[in-house]
C-alpha positions in Angstrom: 90.1 93.2 86.5 89.6 94.1 90.2 92.0 92.7 92.6 91.0 91.6 96.1 92.0 94.2 98.7 94.6 93.1 101.2 95.7 94.8 104.3 99.5 95.5 104.4 100.3 94.5 107.9 103.9 95.8 107.8 102.7 99.2 106.5 100.1 99.4 109.3 102.5 98.5 112.0 105.1 100.9 110.7 102.4 103.7 110.8 101.4 102.8 114.3 105.0 103.0 115.4 105.5 106.4 113.6 102.3 107.8 115.2 103.3 106.4 118.7 106.5 108.5 118.5 104.4 111.7 118.3 103.8 112.6 121.9 105.6 109.5 123.2 105.8 109.2 127.0 108.6 107.4 129.0 106.1 104.7 130.0 105.5 103.7 126.4 102.2 105.5 125.9 101.3 108.8 124.3 100.4 112.3 125.4 98.6 113.8 122.4 95.9 116.0 124.0 93.4 117.6 121.6 94.7 120.6 119.6 98.2 120.3 121.2 101.3 120.5 119.1 101.5 116.7 119.2 97.9 116.2 118.1 98.3 118.7 115.3 101.5 116.9 114.2 99.7 113.6 114.1 96.8 115.1 112.1 99.2 116.8 109.7 101.1 113.5 109.1 97.8 111.7 108.4 96.7 114.5 106.0 100.1 114.3 104.2 99.9 110.5 103.8 96.4 110.9 102.4 97.3 113.6 99.9 100.3 111.6 98.8 97.8 108.8 97.8 95.6 111.2 96.0 92.7 111.2 98.5 90.7 114.4 99.2 91.4 115.9 102.6 89.2 118.3 104.4 88.2 119.5 107.9 84.8 120.6 109.1 84.0 123.5 111.4 84.6 121.4 114.5 88.1 120.5 113.3 87.2 116.8 112.5 89.6 115.6 109.8 88.2 113.7 106.8 90.0 111.7 104.1 87.8 110.8 101.1 88.1 108.1 98.5 85.5 108.6 95.8 83.0 105.9 94.8 81.3 105.4 91.4 78.0 106.9 92.5 78.5 110.5 93.8 74.9 110.7 94.8 75.4 108.2 97.7 76.4 109.3 101.1 79.8 108.2 102.2 80.6 105.3 104.4 82.4 106.8 107.4 85.1 104.9 109.3 87.7 106.0 111.7 88.5 107.1 115.3 90.7 109.8 116.8 94.4 110.7 117.1 94.2 112.7 120.3 94.8 111.0 123.7 94.4 111.4 127.4 97.6 112.8 129.1 98.6 109.2 129.9 97.0 107.5 126.9 98.0 104.1 125.6 100.2 103.7 122.5 97.3 102.6 120.3 94.6 104.8 121.9 92.6 106.2 118.9 95.4 105.9 116.5 94.7 102.1 116.0 91.2 102.8 114.8 92.1 105.8 112.6 95.1 104.1 111.0 93.3 100.8 110.5 90.6 102.7 108.7 93.2 104.5 106.6 94.9 101.2 105.8 91.5 99.8 104.6 91.2 102.8 102.3 94.8 102.2 101.0 94.1 98.5 100.5 91.1 99.4 98.3 93.2 101.8 96.4 96.1 99.4 96.0 93.7 96.8 94.6 92.0 99.4 92.3 88.7 98.2 93.8 85.6 100.1 92.9 83.0 101.0 95.5 79.7 102.5 94.7 79.7 104.9 97.7 82.5 107.1 98.7 84.5 106.1 101.8 85.7 108.6 104.3 88.1 108.1 107.1 87.5 110.5 110.0 89.9 111.5 112.8 87.5 113.1 115.3 88.7 116.2 117.1 88.8 116.3 120.9 87.2 112.9 121.1 89.0 112.2 124.4 87.7 115.5 125.9 90.8 116.0 128.0 91.1 119.7 127.2 
């Protein structure tokens, strides 16, 4: 039996809070410029969360981070969802992280429900998406 996937709002909000602490600014935003210690810390945390769930984690030559949940048909290209974790020097608290962590929550909801998808699904955290470096 396949259960209906459900977003865990508390889990998502907790993750958003945890990531907002990485590079937090006094004004309530974040400063997580691409490839900075803060950006690398956020990317490492996301990779650790993904590995703990049993997802595959890999990075391409441009340092884009991918988290993969397999589908039933390995010949199909993956559905790619996500955003970025880096920010402008005065980025907002949810800048990029909201899209990336929401995509990761969708992956976890599918996994929690033991839902099968034909195609693999990959969450991506784009590297240097903000271009502030």
